[in-house]
C-alpha positions in Angstrom: 2.4 -0.8 -7.3 5.2 -1.6 -9.7 8.5 0.3 -9.4 11.1 0.6 -12.1 14.4 -0.3 -10.5 17.4 2.0 -11.1 15.3 4.3 -13.2 18.1 6.6 -14.0 16.1 8.3 -16.8 13.3 9.1 -14.3 10.9 7.9 -17.0 7.4 9.4 -17.4 5.7 6.0 -17.8 2.2 7.6 -17.6 2.9 9.6 -20.7 5.2 7.2 -22.6 3.5 3.9 -21.8 0.0 4.5 -20.4 -0.7 0.8 -21.0 1.6 0.0 -18.1 -0.6 1.6 -15.6 0.9 3.2 -12.5 4.7 2.8 -12.4 6.9 4.4 -9.7 10.6 4.8 -9.7 13.5 3.6 -7.6 16.8 5.3 -7.5 20.0 5.0 -5.4 23.2 6.9 -4.9 26.2 6.0 -2.8 27.5 6.9 0.5 30.6 8.6 -1.1 28.2 10.5 -3.4 26.3 12.2 -0.6 28.9 12.5 2.2 32.1 13.9 0.8 33.5 15.1 4.2 32.7 14.8 7.9 29.3 16.4 8.6 29.0 17.5 4.9 26.1 16.2 2.9 25.3 16.7 -0.8 21.7 15.6 -1.6 21.5 17.4 -4.9 21.3 14.2 -7.0 18.3 12.9 -5.0 16.7 16.3 -5.0 17.0 16.7 -8.8 15.4 13.2 -9.3 12.5 14.0 -6.9 11.9 17.4 -8.5 11.5 15.9 -11.9 9.2 13.1 -10.5 6.9 15.7 -8.9 5.9 16.8 -12.4 4.6 13.3 -13.3 1.5 11.5 -12.3 0.2 7.9 -11.8 -3.3 6.6 -11.5 -4.2 4.0 -8.8 -7.2 1.8 -9.6 -10.1 1.4 -7.1 -13.6 0.2 -7.0 -15.1 3.7 -7.5 -12.5 4.9 -10.0 -8.9 5.9 -10.2 -6.9 8.1 -7.7 -4.3 10.4 -9.3 -1.1 11.1 -7.4 2.4 12.4 -8.3 4.8 9.7 -9.3 6.1 8.0 -6.1 9.8 7.3 -5.6 11.7 4.8 -3.4 15.3 5.5 -2.3 18.4 3.5 -1.4 21.7 4.8 -0.1 24.3 2.2 -1.2 27.4 1.3 0.9 28.8 -1.6 -1.1 28.1 -3.0 -4.6 29.0 -5.4 -7.3 26.3 -4.7 -9.8 25.8 -6.5 -13.1 29.6 -6.6 -13.8 30.5 -8.2 -10.5 33.1 -5.5 -9.8 33.0 -5.2 -6.0 33.4 -1.7 -4.7 33.3 -0.3 -1.2 31.4 3.0 -1.3 32.5 4.2 2.1 34.0 7.8 1.8 37.7 7.7 2.1 37.6 10.3 4.8 36.0 7.7 7.1 39.0 5.4 6.7 41.4 8.2 7.1 39.8 9.1 10.4 40.0 5.5 11.4 43.7 5.3 10.5 43.2 2.5 8.1 45.9 1.7 5.5 43.9 -1.0 3.7 43.8 -0.2 0.0 42.0 -1.7 -3.1 42.1 -0.1 -6.6 44.3 2.7 -5.2 41.7 3.9 -2.7 41.3 3.3 1.1 38.9 0.6 2.1 37.8 -1.3 5.2 39.3 -4.7 4.2 41.4 -5.4 1.1 40.4 -8.9 0.0 42.8 -10.8 -2.2 41.9 -14.5 -2.9 44.6 -16.4 -4.8 44.8 -15.4 -8.5 42.0 -12.8 -8.1 42.1 -9.0 -8.2 42.1 -7.1 -4.9 38.7 -5.8 -4.0 37.5 -3.8 -1.0 34.9 -4.5 1.7 33.5 -2.2 4.4 34.7 -2.3 7.9 31.4 -3.6 9.3 32.9 -4.6 12.6 34.6 -1.2 13.4 32.8 1.1 15.9 34.2 4.3 14.2 32.9 3.1 10.8 29.5 2.3 12.3 29.3 5.7 13.9 30.0 7.4 10.5 27.4 5.1 8.9 24.8 6.0 11.6 25.5 9.7 11.2 24.9 9.4 7.4 21.6 7.5 7.9 20.3 10.1 10.4 21.1 12.9 7.9 19.4 10.9 5.2 16.3 10.6 7.4 16.3 14.2 8.4 16.3 15.1 4.7 13.7 12.8 3.3 11.5 11.3 6.1 8.9 14.1 5.6 9.2 14.3 1.8 5.7 13.2 0.4 7.3 12.2 -2.9 9.4 9.5 -1.1 7.2 6.5 -0.4 9.8 4.0 0.9 13.4 3.3 1.8 15.4 0.2 1.1 18.1 -0.4 3.7 21.6 -0.7 2.2 23.5 -2.9 4.7 25.6 -5.2 2.4 26.8 -5.9 -1.1 24.1 -4.8 -3.6 22.0 -3.6 -0.7 21.3 -7.2 0.4 22.1 -8.8 3.7 25.4 -10.3 2.5 28.7 -8.9 3.6 30.3 -9.7 0.2 29.9 -12.2 -2.6 31.8 -14.7 -4.7 32.7 -13.4 -8.2 33.3 -16.4 -10.4 36.0 -18.6 -8.7 37.1 -15.7 -6.5 36.1 -16.5 -2.9 35.9 -13.0 -1.4 33.5 -14.2 1.4 36.2 -16.6 2.7 38.7 -13.8 2.7 36.4 -11.4 4.6 35.5 -14.2 7.0 39.1 -14.2 8.3 38.6 -10.6 9.7 34.8 -10.2 10.1 32.7 -12.9 11.7 29.1 -13.6 10.7 28.1 -12.6 14.2 29.9 -9.3 13.9 28.1 -8.7 10.5 24.7 -9.6 11.9 25.4 -7.2 14.8 25.9 -4.4 12.3 22.7 -5.3 10.5 20.8 -5.2 13.8 22.3 -1.8 14.7 21.7 -0.4 11.2 18.0 -1.5 11.3 17.5 0.4 14.6 19.2 3.5 13.2 17.1 3.5 10.0 13.9 2.9 12.0 14.7 6.0 14.2 15.7 8.1 11.2 12.6 7.3 9.2 9.6 7.1 11.6 7.2 8.1 8.8 8.3 6.0 5.9 8.0 2.3 5.0 11.3 0.5 5.3 12.4 -2.7 3.7 15.4 -4.9 4.4 16.4 -7.1 1.5 16.8 -10.3 3.6 15.8 -12.9 1.0 19.1 -14.7 0.9 19.6 -14.4 4.7 23.2 -13.5 5.7 26.6 -15.1 5.4 25.3 -17.8 3.1 28.5 -17.6 1.1 30.2 -18.6 4.3 28.1 -21.8 4.6 25.7 -20.3 7.1 22.1 -21.5 6.7 20.1 -18.8 5.0 16.9 -19.5 6.9 18.6 -19.1 10.3 19.9 -15.6 9.6 16.8 -14.7 7.7 14.7 -15.6 10.7 17.0 -13.7 13.0 16.9 -10.6 10.8 13.1 -10.6 10.5 12.6 -11.2 14.2 14.6 -8.0 14.7 12.6 -6.3 12.0 9.1 -7.0 13.4 9.1 -4.7 16.4 10.7 -2.0 14.2 8.0 -2.4 11.5 10.7 -3.0 8.8 9.4 -5.0 5.9 10.7 -8.1 4.1 12.0 -7.7 0.5 13.1 -10.7 -1.5 15.4 -10.0 -4.5 15.3 -13.5 -6.0 11.9 -13.7 -7.6 11.4 -16.5 -10.1 8.3 -18.6 -11.1 9.2 -21.0 -8.3 12.2 -21.6 -6.0 13.8 -24.7 -4.7 13.7 -23.1 -1.2 10.3 -21.5 -1.5 8.9 -23.1 1.6 10.5 -24.8 4.6 9.9 -27.9 6.7 10.8 -28.7 10.3 12.9 -26.0 11.9 12.9 -23.8 8.8 9.1 -23.9 8.3 7.9 -20.4 7.7 11.4 -19.0 7.3 12.3 -20.0 3.8 12.4 -17.6 0.8 8.6 -17.3 0.0 6.7 -18.7 3.0 8.3 -16.1 5.2 6.1 -13.6 3.3 3.0 -15.6 4.1 4.1 -15.7 7.8 4.7 -11.9 8.0 2.5 -10.1 5.5 -0.2 -9.0 8.0 2.6 -7.6 10.3 5.1 -5.9 8.0 5.1 -4.8 4.4 6.3 -7.3 1.7 8.2 -6.6 -1.5 9.9 -8.6 -4.3 12.4 -8.1 -7.1 13.3 -10.4 -10.1 16.3 -12.6 -9.6 17.6 -11.6 -13.1 18.3 -8.1 -14.4 17.0 -8.8 -17.9 14.2 -11.0 -19.1 15.1 -14.7 -19.1 13.1 -17.9 -19.6 13.6 -21.6 -19.9 13.9 -23.1 -23.3 10.6 -24.2 -24.8 9.8 -25.7 -28.2 7.6 -22.8 -29.0 6.4 -19.6 -27.4 8.0 -16.5 -25.9 9.8 -17.9 -22.9 10.6 -14.6 -21.2 7.0 -13.5 -21.4 5.9 -16.8 -19.8 8.6 -16.5 -17.2 7.6 -12.9 -16.4 3.9 -13.9 -16.1 4.5 -16.7 -13.6 7.2 -14.8 -11.7 4.9 -11.8 -11.1 2.0 -14.1 -10.0 4.3 -15.7 -7.5 4.9 -12.3 -5.9 1.2 -11.3 -6.0 0.2 -14.6 -4.4 2.5 -13.9 -1.5 0.9 -10.5 -0.8 3.5 -8.1 -2.2 2.9 -4.4 -1.3 5.2 -3.5 -4.2 7.4 -5.2 -6.9 10.4 -3.5 -8.3 11.3 -4.7 -11.8 14.2 -3.8 -14.0 12.6 -1.7 -16.8 13.4 -4.4 -19.4 10.8 -6.7 -17.8 8.0 -4.2 -18.5 8.1 -4.9 -22.2 7.7 -8.6 -21.5 4.7 -8.0 -19.2 3.1 -5.7 -21.8 2.7 -8.6 -24.1 0.2 -10.3 -21.8 -3.4 -9.0 -22.1 -4.7 -7.3 -19.0 -1.6 -8.1 -17.0 -0.9 -4.6 -15.7 -4.5 -4.1 -14.6 -4.6 -7.0 -12.2 -1.0 -6.5 -11.1 -2.0 -3.1 -9.8 -5.3 -4.4 -8.3 -3.4 -7.1 -6.4 -0.5 -5.0 -4.9 -0.7 -3.5 -1.5 -4.2 -4.7 -0.7 -6.0 -6.4 2.2 -9.5 -7.8 2.9 -11.0 -5.1 5.0 -10.1 -1.5 5.9 -8.7 -1.6 9.4 -11.0 -0.8 12.3 -7.9 0.2 14.3 -4.1 0.4 13.9 -3.7 -2.9 15.7 -2.1 -5.6 13.6 -1.6 -3.4 10.6 1.8 -3.0 8.9 3.3 0.3 9.9 3.3 3.0 7.3 1.5 0.9 4.6 -1.9 2.4 3.6 -3.3 -0.8 2.1 -6.4 -0.6 0.0 -9.2 -3.1 0.1 -8.8 -5.7 -2.7 -11.1 -5.3 -5.6 -10.0 -8.7 -7.0 -9.8 -12.2 -5.6 -8.3 -14.9 -7.8 -6.7 -18.4 -8.0 -4.0 -19.7 -10.4 -4.1 -23.5 -10.6 -0.6 -25.0 -10.4 1.7 -27.0 -8.2 5.4 -27.0 -7.0 8.1 -27.1 -9.6 10.7 -28.5 -7.1 10.3 -31.7 -5.1 10.9 -31.6 -1.3 14.5 -31.9 0.0 14.7 -33.2 3.6 17.7 -32.9 5.9 18.0 -33.8 9.5 15.8 -31.2 11.1 14.8 -29.1 8.2 13.7 -29.3 4.6 12.6 -27.2 1.7 10.7 -27.4 -1.6 9.0 -25.5 -4.3 5.8 -23.8 -3.5 3.1 -26.5 -3.3 -0.4 -26.2 -4.5 -2.2 -23.3 -6.2 -1.5 -19.6 -5.9 -4.5 -18.4 -4.0 -5.3 -14.7 -3.7 -8.2 -14.9 -1.2 -9.9 -17.4 -3.5 -9.4 -21.1 -2.5 -9.9 -24.5 -4.1 -11.7 -26.9 -1.8 -11.6 -30.5 -2.9 -12.1 -33.9 -1.4 -15.8 -34.7 -1.3 -16.2 -34.3 -5.1 -12.9 -35.9 -6.2 -9.6 -34.4 -7.1 -8.2 -32.4 -10.0 -5.2 -33.5 -12.0 -2.1 -31.2 -12.2 -0.9 -30.6 -15.8 2.2 -29.0 -17.2 3.0 -27.9 -20.8 3.9 -31.4 -22.1 0.4 -32.5 -21.0 -1.3 -29.9 -23.2 -1.9 -29.6 -26.9 1.0 -28.0 -28.8 -1.3 -25.3 -30.1 -1.3 -23.8 -26.6 2.4 -24.0 -25.9 3.1 -20.4 -27.0 0.6 -18.9 -24.5 2.1 -18.0 -21.1 -0.7 -19.8 -19.2 0.6 -23.3 -20.3 3.3 -23.7 -17.7 0.7 -25.1 -15.2 -3.0 -26.1 -15.3 -5.5 -28.3 -13.5 -8.0 -30.7 -15.1 -11.2 -32.2 -13.8 -11.1 -36.0 -13.4 -14.5 -37.4 -14.2 -13.1 -41.0 -14.2 -12.6 -40.6 -10.4 -15.7 -38.5 -9.6 -13.9 -35.3 -10.1 -16.5 -33.3 -12.0 -16.5 -30.2 -9.8 -13.9 -27.7 -8.7 -15.3 -25.9 -5.6 -13.9 -22.4 -5.0 -14.4 -20.4 -1.8 -14.0 -16.7 -1.5 -12.3 -15.5 1.8 -15.1 -14.6 4.2 -13.1 -11.6 5.3 -13.4 -9.9 1.9 -15.3 -6.6 2.2 -17.3 -7.4 -0.9 -18.3 -10.9 0.2 -21.3 -11.9 2.4 -24.8 -10.5 2.6 -24.8 -6.9 1.2 -27.2 -4.1 2.2 -26.9 -3.0 -1.5 -26.6 -5.8 -4.0 -23.0 -6.1 -5.4 -22.1 -6.5 -9.0 -19.2 -8.8 -9.9 -17.0 -9.3 -13.0 -16.0 -13.0 -13.3 -13.2 -14.2 -15.6 -12.3 -17.9 -16.2 -9.3 -18.9 -18.3 -9.9 -22.4 -19.8 -8.4 -24.6 -22.4 -10.6 -24.8 -25.5 -10.0 -28.5 -26.0 -12.9 -30.7 -27.3 -16.5 -29.6 -28.1 -18.1 -30.4 -24.8 -19.4 -27.9 -22.2 -18.5 -26.6 -18.8 -20.3 -24.2 -16.4 -19.4 -21.5 -13.9 -21.9 -22.0 -11.0 -22.9 -19.5 -8.3 -25.8 -18.8 -6.0 -28.1 -15.8 -5.6 -29.1 -14.2 -2.3 -31.6 -16.9 -1.7 -29.1 -19.7 -2.1 -30.5 -20.8 -5.5 -27.9 -22.2 -7.9 -27.3 -20.3 -11.2 -25.1 -21.3 -14.2 -23.2 -19.7 -16.9 -22.5 -22.4 -19.5 -19.6 -22.3 -22.0 -19.6 -24.5 -25.2 -16.0 -25.2 -26.3 -15.0 -25.0 -30.0 -12.0 -27.3 -30.1 -9.3 -24.7 -31.0 -6.8 -26.2 -28.4 -6.0 -22.6 -27.4 -6.4 -20.9 -24.0 -9.5 -18.7 -24.0 -11.1 -16.5 -21.4 -14.9 -16.5 -20.5 -16.2 -13.3 -18.9 -19.5 -12.4 -17.3 -20.9 -9.4 -15.3 -23.2 -10.9 -12.6 -25.7 -8.8 -10.7 -27.4 -11.6 -8.9 -24.3 -13.5 -7.5 -24.1 -13.6 -3.7 -20.9 -14.8 -2.0 -22.6 -16.3 1.0 -21.2 -19.8 1.3 -24.4 -21.4 -0.1 -22.9 -23.5 -2.9 -22.7 -27.3 -2.1 -19.1 -28.6 -2.4 -20.5 -31.8 -4.1 -23.6 -32.9 -6.0 -26.4 -34.3 -3.9 -25.9 -31.9 -0.9 -28.8 -29.4 -0.6 -27.8 -25.8 -0.9 -27.9 -23.8 2.3 -26.3 -20.5 3.3 -23.2 -20.3 5.5 -22.9 -23.9 6.7 -19.9 -26.3 6.7 -19.3 -28.2 3.4 -20.4 -25.3 1.3 -18.4 -22.7 -0.7 -19.2 -19.7 -2.9 -18.8 -20.8 -6.5 -17.6 -23.8 -8.5 -16.6 -25.0 -11.9 -18.6 -27.9 -13.3 -17.4 -30.1 -16.1 -21.1 -31.3 -16.6 -20.2 -35.0 -17.1 -19.6 -34.7 -20.8 -15.8 -34.6 -20.8 -13.0 -33.2 -18.7 -12.1 -29.5 -18.7 -8.8 -27.8 -18.0 -8.5 -24.5 -16.2 -5.7 -22.0 -15.5 -7.2 -19.1 -13.5 -10.4 -17.8 -12.0 -10.9 -14.1 -11.1 -13.8 -12.4 -9.3 -13.8 -8.6 -9.3 -16.1 -6.3 -7.2 -17.6 -3.6 -9.4 -19.0 -0.2 -8.3 -22.4 -0.4 -6.8 -25.3 1.4 -8.6 -27.1 3.4 -5.9 -29.7 6.2 -6.2 -28.8 9.8 -5.3 -28.6 10.0 -1.6 -30.2 12.5 0.7 -27.7 14.6 2.8 -27.0 13.5 6.4 -25.5 15.1 9.4 -22.4 13.3 11.0 -21.3 14.4 14.4 -18.2 13.2 16.4 -19.8 13.0 19.8 -16.9 11.8 22.0 -13.2 11.3 21.8 -12.3 9.2 24.8 -8.6 8.7 25.6 -7.7 5.2 26.9 -7.5 5.2 30.6 -9.1 8.7 30.7 -5.6 10.1 30.4 -5.2 13.9 29.7 -4.2 15.0 26.2 -0.5 15.4 27.1 -0.4 11.7 28.2 -2.8 9.8 26.0 -1.5 7.6 23.1 -4.8 6.0 22.0 -8.4 7.1 22.0 -11.8 5.7 21.1 -14.1 7.9 19.0 -17.8 7.6 18.4 -19.9 9.3 15.7 -23.7 9.7 15.4 -25.5 10.0 12.1 -28.7 12.0 11.8 -31.0 12.3 8.7 -32.1 15.9 9.4 -31.6 18.8 11.8 -34.3 17.5 14.0 -31.9 14.7 14.9 -33.9 11.9 13.4 -31.9 8.7 13.5 -31.3 6.5 10.4 -33.0 3.1 10.2 -31.9 0.5 12.7 -30.4 -1.8 10.0 -28.8 1.0 8.0 -25.1 0.1 7.5 -23.2 2.5 5.2 -19.5 3.0 5.3 -18.9 5.8 7.9 -15.4 7.1 7.6 -13.2 9.0 10.1 -10.9 11.7 8.8 -8.0 13.4 10.6 -6.1 16.6 10.1 -2.7 16.9 11.8 -1.7 20.5 12.6 -1.9 22.5 9.3 -1.7 19.5 7.0 -4.6 18.5 4.6 -7.0 16.0 6.2 -6.7 12.3 5.3 -9.1 9.3 5.7 -8.1 7.3 8.8 -10.4 4.3 9.2 -14.0 3.0 8.8 -16.4 2.9 11.7 -17.8 -0.2 13.3 -21.6 0.0 13.7 -23.4 -0.9 16.9 -26.9 -0.2 18.4 -26.8 2.2 21.4 -29.4 3.2 23.9 -29.4 6.6 25.5 -32.3 8.2 27.5 -34.5 5.3 26.5 -33.9 5.8 22.7 -32.1 3.2 20.6 -30.2 4.1 17.5 -27.1 3.1 15.5 -23.7 4.7 16.2 -20.3 4.1 14.7 -17.1 3.5 16.7 -13.5 4.1 15.8 -11.3 2.4 18.3 -7.6 2.6 19.1 -7.1 5.8 17.2 -3.4 7.0 17.5 -3.5 10.4 19.2 0.1 10.3 20.5 1.4 13.3 18.5 -1.1 15.5 20.5 0.9 14.9 23.7 3.2 17.6 22.5 1.6 21.0 23.2 2.4 22.4 19.8 0.5 19.6 18.0 -3.2 19.3 17.4 -5.6 16.8 15.7 -8.9 17.6 14.1 -11.4 14.8 13.6 -14.6 14.6 11.6 -16.8 11.8 10.1 -18.5 11.4 6.6 -20.7 8.8 5.0 -19.3 7.3 1.8 -21.4 8.3 -1.3 -23.7 10.6 0.7 -23.4 14.4 1.0 -22.4 14.9 4.7 -22.6 17.9 6.9 -20.2 17.4 9.8 -18.7 19.0 12.9 -15.0 19.2 13.8 -13.5 17.8 17.0 -10.2 19.3 18.1 -8.0 17.1 20.3 -5.1 19.1 21.6 -3.7 20.9 24.6 -4.3 24.1 22.6 -6.5 23.6 19.5 -5.9 27.1 18.0 -4.3 27.4 14.6 -1.4 29.8 14.9 -0.2 31.6 11.8 2.3 29.1 10.5 5.3 29.7 8.4 3.5 30.1 5.1 4.9 27.5 2.7 5.4 28.7 -0.9 4.7 26.6 -4.0 7.7 24.8 -5.5 6.3 25.3 -9.0 3.1 25.3 -11.0 1.1 22.6 -12.8 1.1 22.4 -16.6 -2.4 20.8 -16.9 -5.6 20.7 -14.8 -5.0 18.3 -11.9 -7.4 15.5 -11.0 -7.5 16.5 -7.3 -6.2 19.4 -5.2 -5.1 20.2 -1.7 -6.5 23.4 -0.3 -4.2 25.1 2.2 -5.8 27.8 4.4 -2.7 30.0 4.8 -4.0 32.9 6.9 -7.1 34.0 8.8 -6.5 37.7 9.2 -8.8 39.8 11.5 -9.7 43.2 10.2 -7.5 45.9 11.8 -5.4 43.2 13.4 -8.0 42.9 16.1 -7.5 40.1 18.7 -9.8 37.1 18.6 -11.9 38.4 21.5 -12.6 41.7 19.6 -12.6 40.8 15.9 -16.0 40.8 14.0 -14.7 40.1 10.5 -11.7 38.3 9.0 -10.1 37.8 5.6 -9.0 34.3 4.7 -6.5 33.2 2.0 -6.3 29.7 0.5 -3.6 28.3 -1.7 -4.8 25.3 -3.8 -2.1 22.9 -5.1 -2.1 19.7 -7.0 -2.9 16.9 -4.5 0.2 15.5 -2.8 2.4 18.3 -4.2 3.2 22.0 -3.8 2.5 22.7 -7.5 0.2 25.7 -7.6 -2.3 26.8 -10.4 -0.7 29.3 -12.8 -2.8 32.3 -14.0 -2.5 31.3 -17.7 -3.9 27.8 -17.2 -7.4 29.1 -18.0 -8.9 27.2 -15.1 -10.3 28.7 -11.9 -12.2 26.2 -9.8 -15.0 27.4 -7.5 -13.5 27.1 -4.0 -16.0 27.1 -1.2 -15.3 28.0 2.5 -17.2 25.9 5.1 -17.3 26.5 8.8 -18.8 25.0 12.0 -19.1 26.5 15.5 -18.1 24.6 18.6 -19.2 21.0 18.5 -22.1 21.6 16.1 -22.2 20.5 12.4 -22.0 23.2 9.7 -25.4 24.9 9.5 -26.3 23.8 5.9 -24.7 23.6 2.5 -26.0 27.0 1.6 -23.9 28.6 4.3 -20.7 28.7 2.3 -18.7 31.4 0.7 -17.2 31.3 -2.8 -13.6 32.6 -3.0 -12.2 35.1 -5.4 -9.0 34.2 -7.2 -6.0 36.5 -7.0 -2.6 36.4 -8.8 0.5 36.2 -6.6 4.0 37.0 -8.1 6.6 35.5 -5.8 10.3 35.5 -6.9 9.5 35.0 -10.5 6.7 32.5 -9.9 3.1 33.5 -10.7 0.3 31.5 -9.2 -3.3 31.8 -7.9 -4.6 32.1 -4.4 -8.3 32.5 -3.4 -9.5 35.1 -1.0 -12.6 35.0 1.2 -13.1 38.5 2.6 -15.3 39.9 5.4 -16.0 36.5 7.0 -18.2 36.9 10.1 -16.4 35.5 13.2 -18.2 37.6 15.8 -19.3 34.6 17.9 -15.6 33.9 18.7 -15.5 37.2 20.7 -17.0 35.1 23.4 -14.1 32.9 24.7 -16.5 29.9 25.0 -17.0 29.9 21.2 -14.7 28.7 18.4 -14.9 28.4 14.6 -13.5 25.7 12.4 -12.9 26.4 8.7 -12.2 24.1 5.8 -12.5 24.3 2.0 -14.2 22.3 -0.8 -14.7 22.8 -4.6 -17.6 22.4 -6.9 -15.9 20.4 -9.7 -12.8 18.7 -8.3 -12.0 16.5 -5.3 -10.4 18.5 -2.5 -8.5 17.7 0.7 -8.2 20.8 3.0 -6.5 21.6 6.2 -8.7 22.7 9.2 -8.2 26.1 10.7 -9.4 26.7 14.2 -10.3 30.3 15.2 -11.0 31.1 18.8 -9.6 32.1 22.1 -9.6 28.5 23.1 -10.2 26.1 20.2 -10.3 22.8 22.1 -13.4 20.7 21.9 -14.6 20.3 25.5 -16.8 17.3 26.5 -20.1 18.5 25.1 -23.6 17.4 26.0 -24.1 14.3 23.9 -27.0 14.5 21.5 -30.1 12.5 22.0 -32.0 11.5 18.9 -35.6 12.7 18.5 -36.8 9.1 18.6 -35.6 5.5 18.4 -34.6 4.0 15.1 -37.1 1.9 13.2 
C-alpha cells in the first residue's frame, strides 16, 4: 500500500481523504531522541504515534471485497541526516563519544568526525569505523527490536545506516565536498563493513518484521565508487537475511534504470526485477515535493506523478512511500488510487509453501494485470565492461505485448500526439498500430501463472479497460476468446475528439486460455505456441493509438454451497523428526460432503485453505492446498496437500500450533490438529484491552481468555467449565464498550480429539458482561456450564474456538485435556470412490 512519509501529523487519511484509499504512515525519530544515556531508552515518541494510529483504519481491496485493518505504521531510527535543508547532523548521542574519548566537535557538540572542507561550515559524521560506536549502535538496534518486533501496528522497519537513512556515509552539500573529507578517515570498505554488520543486527533484532535497506544509490558514490558494485554487494548480503530493497530515487525513468555487461541486473530499477520474488521491494520519490518537466500545456506534476508511480508498480513494489504533497497530485487522476492499491504487494498465486517467498511479506493474489505502452526515455550509455540506460519497452504488470508475426507498433511521445491531448497525463508515451507495415494487431498475453487465468471450474468475470486516443472516426476492437476458443469482439467507434478516452466492458464469456492467434490467418486453438489471450485490432480502416490495457478479475457468482466437512488427517514432519526437532512438515486434508464420509466429485477443485493458530494468538490463513487424487483401501478420492509448512516454533516445549482446513465460500465443519510437545492451553497472562472502539468494527478477534472448571476441579475430574471470551477490533486490543449499543452473537464451537465439530447446531451463544478495569469499561462474553466430561478420560481432549453470526471473526484455539496433543489417528476411508 501507499505510506505517507514523515507523517508527523499522523493523519487519518481514511476519514479526511477517503478517495485516497488505504494510506499508512511512516515516522522516524533519532538515536539521540531514544537513547539519552547508556542503557536508557525513551520510546515515548514512537508509542504516542502508534497509540494514535491504532484508532484509525484502512481498507485493503480484494476480489471478494475489502479487508479492514488498523492503520499500519513503518518506523525508522535515524543516525545521520541532512534533510531538505542540507544541514548535515550526526544524531549519535554525545554520551557515546564521551565514552569513546572523542574530542571531535561540530556545532558545539561531540561527533565522530568533524568535516571541514575549505570555505565550508564544519559538519559532523558518525564514527562508522569505531568498534565502540558500533557496539552502542548494535545495543540500540536490539532495544529497538525488543520494543517493536512483536507490535502488530508496526508493519516494517527501514534501516538507518547512513545519511538520510540511505547507504551513503555522507553527502556533498553544494560545493562542499564532505565525502572527500570523510574519505580521509573512513574508507569505503570500512563503511561497507558497518553496513553488513548493521544488517545482521537488524535481522536478528526484528525476526518478525519486514526490513528494507535503502540501497538505491549504492554506497560511497560521492567518492567515485560505482553504485552498481556496492548495490550488488549490499543486496547479496541482504538476500540470506530476507532484507528488502528500497529505492529512494523514483522518477518516470532513470538514466541508470537498467544495466548492461557486468552491471546487468544491478542498476537502479532492474535490481527490483531480479530480486522481487526473493525479497520485498519498495520505492520513494526522488523529490520531496511534486515536480514535473515543462510542457506547453497540462499539469506537469500530475503527469510526472502518474508515470513515476507506474514505474514503481511495474517493478513489483510491495509498498511506495510518498511525501504527503504527492497525494494531491495523484488524486487528480481518475481511478489512480484504486489500481495503485490493487498492484502493490501482489503476486500471481498464493504460495503452496514458504519456499521462494519473500520473508514476512503476506502478498495478496493480484486482481489486476495491465500493460502501459511506452519506451525508454534515456538512450544506452556503454562503458568498457558495463553500460546503462532508461527502462526499455513497455511497463508490463503480468500482461505482455507479443509482436513480430503481425508487424510492429510505433512508439509515440507527446509531440507526436494532437495538442488537444497534451494536458492529459497519459500523453507522455503511447504506441500506435502501423498498418502500412502489416501492423494491424497488438497481441497481448496474460501471465499463465495468474490465479484467475486458464480454464476455470467456475466461469470467471472480467473487467476490461482500454485507454485509447480518440483520433479520427474509424474503429478498433478488443478481441478475446471464449472457453471454446471462439473469437469475440468489442468494437469502439471513435469520435474524433483528439482526447484520451477509456473503453470499459464487463465480460462473462472471456477465457484466458492462450487461444487467440497472434496474427490473422492462423486458426485459433487453445494453449499452443503462437497464440495469446487477447489482442487489439485496428480493423484495417486507420491506425489506432493506445496507452494502457487493464484486465481485472471480478468476484465469481456462485450458488449457495452445501456445508462440507474438512479434516486434517496427517501432519508429517520432514524426516519423521520428533516435534522438538522438526522445522518443516507436510499436511494433508480430506474433504467430505456429509457425515457418512462421502467424497466430493473427482474433478472438484475449490480453494482449500490451511489455517494456523500459534499458542494463544488468533488463527490466521497460512496457504492454499494442492489437490491430488489419492487411493486408500481401494477407494480413490481427492485430497489437498500443504507442503513445507514451518513448524519450527513448536520445537520449544512451551509453544504449540493448531491447524485446521476450510473451503473458501462454503460453510465448513472442521477438526483441530495440535502439533506440540504439550498441546494443552495453560491459563496465560490475561492481556487487557488498551482502549475501546468508537464505532462498530468490520471484523473482530475473539480471545478465549479462560476455561475455568467448576469448583477448580482438575481436568480429569471436571464435568463443567465456564469460558470467558474478549472480543477486540481485529488486529488491535480495542474492546467493545457497553455504550456502543452493539452486542454481536458470539458462538462457541468445539471438537473432540481428531474429529470435526459435530454439526453447526452444536454451538453455544455467549452472554455479554460488563467489566470495569482501572477506569476502562468493556464487554466480555461468558459461556457457562460447558460440558467437558469426556476429557476426564486422559485419552480425550476438547478444542474450543469462537465465531459470530454477523461479523467476520478470527479466534484463538483453546485445548482442554490431560494431554491435548493430536496423536497419529486412524486415517479416514471414504465410503466410496469419487465420481
